[in-house]
N, C-alpha and C positions, 0 to 999 in steps of 0.2 A: 742613071742620074737618081732615080726614085729610090733605088736600092741603097745608094750611097747616103742619101738623106736619112732614110729609116735606120740604117746602121749607125750613123753619126748621132742621131736622136736617141738610140738605144744606149750608146755608149755614155753620152751625157747623163741620162737618167740613172744609169747604173753607178756612175761615179758620184753622183750628187746624193745618192742615198747615205744617210748618216748611219753610222754603225755605233752610235753611242748608247751607253746603258740607259735604261729607263725603269721606272718602277713596274710598268706593264711587263717589259721583258724579264724583270727580276721575279715577279709573280709567276709568269709562265715557266721560267727555268726551274723554279722550286716547288711548284705545285704538286709534283709527283714524288718529292723527297720525303722519306719517312721522318725526317727531322722537322718538317713543317706541317702545320694544319691550315688548310685553306677553307675559306668560307665565303660565299656570296649571298648577301641579303638583298632582297628587294623591298619595295615600299609596303608590300603586303604583310611584312612582318608585324606591322602596327594594326591592330584591330580596332579601327577607330569608329566602327559603325554604331557603338553604344555610348559615344561621348559626344558632347556638343563641341563642334569646331568653330573657332572664330575665323574671321577673314584672314588674319595673319597666320593661323595655323594652316589653313587651306593653302595659302601661298607657299609656305615652307614645304608642305607635302608635295605640291605641284613641282617645286624646283628640284626635288629630290628624285634621283633614278635608282641608285643602288649603292651598296656598301661592299667592298671587298676586303677581306681580312686575310693576312698571311702571318701566322704566328710561329715562331721558332721556339721549339722546346728545349730548353737548356738541360744539359746533362753535365754533372759535375766533372766528369773525365774529359769534356770537350770544350774547356774554356777558350783555347785558341780558336776553335771553329766559331764559337759565339762571337769572339772579338772580330774575327774576319767577316762574318756575315754582317754584324751591325755596321762595321766600317764601311762595307760596299754599299748598304743602304744610305748611310750618311753621305757617302760620296755622290750617290745619285741625286740626293736632295740638295747639294750644293749648286746644281745646275741653275742657271739664271731663271728658268721658267718657274721655279719654286720660290715663294717668298715666305719667310719665316714670320709667324705671328707671335709665337710665344715659346718659351723654353723654360723648363723647370728641372732642376737637378743639375748633375754635372758628370763628366766622363762617361762611362758606359751604362750608368744607371740614370734614369730620368725620362722626361717626355718632352717632345717638341711638336708644334703645330705649324703647318705650312698650308699655303694655298696656291692655286694656279689660276690665273685669270687676269683680265685687264686691269680691274680695280676692285674696290670692296663691294660693288654692286653687281658685277658680272663674273662671279666665281664659278669655274667649271668643276673644281676639285678641291677638296680639303684633305690633308694627309696628317695622320697622327702617328708618331713613331713614339712607342713607350717600351722601355725595357729596364729589366733588373738582371744582373749577371746570374743570380742563383735561379731565377725563374725562366728567363728567356726574354724575347721581345716580340712585339707585334707592330705590324705596318697595317693601318686602317685607312682606306681610301673611301672618302665619301664623294660619290659622283653625281653630278646634276647639271641643271641649266640655269644660268642667272642667279645662283645662290649668293647669299651675303651672310656675314656672321650673325645677323639676327635670325636668319632662317635656322642656323645650326642651333642656336640657343632655343628656338621654338621646338625644333625636332627633339632636343634633350627633355624639354617639358613634356612633349607628347609621349616620349618614352616611359615617363613616370606615370602618365594618366591612363595610357591605352593598355589594352591587353596585348601581350607580346606572344607571337606564335613561337613557342618554346621549341618545336620540332626543328626550326631552321638553326637553332643554336646548339644542337646535339653534338656536332664535331668539336665544339669548345670544351665539352666535359672532360675530355682527355687531358687537355692542358690545365684545366683547373684542379684536377685530381692530383696532379704532380705538384 
């Protein structure tokens, strides 16, 4: 009887696992591809030890965990591949867990900002999808705990004020040069 119960539970668990596409799976699938550049940035990219931080700045830093960047390098001979890749990302972002905040541009060129979370005070993830057919596209995931839009704006201000650890950004040089 015990074996039947364990077997039944295993079958239920196996069948209940969703096999839907997620951004995390997309990042993992393409991280080793020569067509993509991946980059993981931690909060220590901001060298804030020499600037005065307000309480709001400290809250923003404490809510931030890391940034994952996946950038597709466009090649003029691979426009179909570009269109397929960006359509796949857009398809993933149509999932109900992603809520769109903003969209700029149209078609295959432009940028969109999404978030994952319960409301605007408990956001776990911000996602930016930006692309231009001639250059490629990038998916930027900002991960944290209890973030809100104000935290993101404060982080942008901190990026301008703080010294940035340029070594963490070296992999993006290849994309910028093209």
